[in-house]
C-alpha positions as CSV (number, residue, x, y, z in Angstrom):
1,X,41.5,-0.3,-22.7
2,X,38.2,1.6,-22.7
3,X,35.8,2.0,-20.1
4,X,32.4,0.4,-21.9
5,X,29.2,1.2,-18.6
6,X,27.4,-1.5,-20.1
7,X,30.1,-4.4,-20.7
8,X,30.8,-3.0,-17.1
9,X,27.1,-3.8,-15.7
10,X,26.7,-7.0,-17.5
11,X,29.9,-8.3,-15.8
12,X,28.8,-7.5,-12.5
13,X,25.3,-9.1,-13.4
14,X,26.4,-12.0,-14.3
15,X,29.4,-12.2,-11.1
16,X,25.9,-11.7,-8.9
17,X,24.2,-14.3,-10.5
18,X,27.0,-16.3,-9.8
19,X,27.0,-15.7,-6.6
20,X,23.7,-16.0,-6.0
21,X,23.9,-19.5,-7.7
22,X,26.8,-20.6,-5.6
23,X,24.9,-19.4,-2.0
24,X,21.6,-21.6,-3.3
25,X,23.8,-24.8,-4.3
26,X,25.7,-24.6,-0.8
27,X,22.4,-23.9,1.0
28,X,20.8,-26.9,-0.9
29,X,23.7,-29.1,-0.4
30,X,23.9,-28.3,3.6
31,X,19.7,-28.5,3.9
32,X,19.9,-31.9,1.7
33,X,22.4,-33.2,4.6
34,X,20.7,-32.0,7.9
35,X,17.2,-33.4,6.3
36,X,18.9,-36.6,5.4
37,X,20.9,-37.0,9.4
38,X,17.3,-36.5,10.7
39,X,15.8,-39.4,8.3
40,X,13.2,-36.4,6.8
41,X,14.2,-37.3,3.1
42,X,14.0,-40.4,1.6
43,X,17.2,-41.7,1.0
44,X,16.5,-42.7,-2.4
45,X,16.3,-39.0,-3.5
46,X,19.4,-37.8,-1.6
47,X,21.8,-38.2,-4.4
48,X,19.3,-36.0,-7.1
49,X,19.6,-33.4,-4.6
50,X,23.5,-33.3,-4.3
51,X,23.8,-33.3,-8.2
52,X,21.5,-30.5,-8.3
53,X,23.4,-29.0,-5.6
54,X,26.6,-29.8,-7.5
55,X,25.7,-28.4,-10.3
56,X,24.4,-24.8,-9.1
57,X,27.6,-24.5,-7.3
58,X,29.8,-25.4,-10.4
59,X,27.7,-23.1,-12.4
60,X,27.8,-20.0,-10.2
61,X,31.8,-20.6,-9.2
62,X,32.5,-20.7,-13.3
63,X,30.4,-17.5,-13.2
64,X,32.0,-15.4,-10.8
65,X,35.8,-16.4,-11.8
66,X,35.9,-16.6,-15.9
67,X,36.8,-13.3,-17.4
68,X,34.0,-11.5,-19.6
69,X,34.8,-9.8,-22.4
């Protein structure tokens, strides 16, 4: 197995983006929960925020855990 610096940089960049997506999704989910509990957000749009945060969390976890070649 040879060391390829370009592939290594791409791998680190994609994992970093995955971690950022995961953090954004988790924070969006938490903020939606906190605002909905206080009544500051319309209850009809909370499922949309949860859906977006779920997509961000799943894509972030996927990007962090997948092995790139």
